[in-house]
C-alpha positions, 0 to 999 in steps of 0.5 A: 496875458500872452497870446499864443498863435497855434501851429498844429502840424499834421503830415508836415502841414499847418492844419486845424482839427475840428474837436480833435478829430484827425479825419476833420483836418483843414490845411491852412498852410503847406509851409508851417515855417512861413506861417510862423514867420507871418505870426512873428511879423504881426507882433506875436511874442510866443508860438504854440506848436503841436505835433499832431501825428506825434501825439498819436505815434508817441514820438516826434513825427513833424520834427522837420517843420518844427526845426525850421520854425525854431531856425527861422523865428526868434520868439520863444516857442512851446511844443507838445505832441509825442514828447514822452521821455527825457531824451526827447525833452533834452533833444528839443530844448537843445534845439532851441525850443523854449518849453516842452508840453507834456500831456499823455505822460502827465497821466501815465508817468507823472514822475517824468514830469517831476524829473523834467521840471527839476532838470529844466526849470521854467522849460516844462509845461503840462498839457491837460486836454479834457472832455466834460471835465475828464482828461484825454490822452494819446492825441485825445483818442483815449479818455480817462477817469482823471479829473482836470483839477485833480491832475493839475493839483498833483503837480502843484509842487513839481515846479512846472512852468504852466498848465495848458488847458484845452477843452476838446469839445471847443477846439477848432469849433469856433464856439468860444472857450470854456471860460467857466472851467478855465477860470475854475482851474486857474483859481484851484492851482498856483501854477500859471494857466493858459487857456486853449480851445475855442478862442474865436473872437476878440470878445473871447479874449476880453472875457478870458482876461476879465474872468476873475482868475489869473490866466497867463495867456490864451492860445488861438488857431483857427480864428487867426487863420480864418481872419476872425481875429486880427493878431495885431488887434488881439495883442493890443486887447491882451496888453491893455 
């Protein structure tokens, strides 16, 4: 399993939200590129970036810090938030991003996901963010009636590189990931699944690794900033 340190960007800063609430943001670093470098120096092999403002605006907002991270860090990075057309996808990939994460458009314009996955094989992931098993879009502000497993299965033949599954109620809450729902999703599709939301201890990582489903990786944010998870130690747990 791969550990993806998360850098969530709001107003140019690296922050963490509590359960997806933009009004409950804690600033952890005013220099996101420096934060990214620290993660890389500690041994991470990937970075997970989210443009929180972009997710609400429907277009990239925190482009400058993302570009600084891509310029300074030589490990692959994936980015979600406000990526909703082919031009934006092409632009980010041309700037050195390894993987775009399509969330809202996966619900509203699934044909775009298919088109992008065909055009850029291996570089397009689907972000599925959910409350109580149902998908939320537009920066988690809009709740839909779409079931997580139904949406995931609809891309089974699309050639997407991964599904990033976030349980919103666990995100930033330091309460542990929704292992049962994540494992169920991973068993229901052949697409690699990355767990997100609530990963707050080494024990959480061990439980995800041994959950009986083929998870590709896990994303952690607040626990790394707070020191609840030591990055080097976490990398060893997932490689063991």
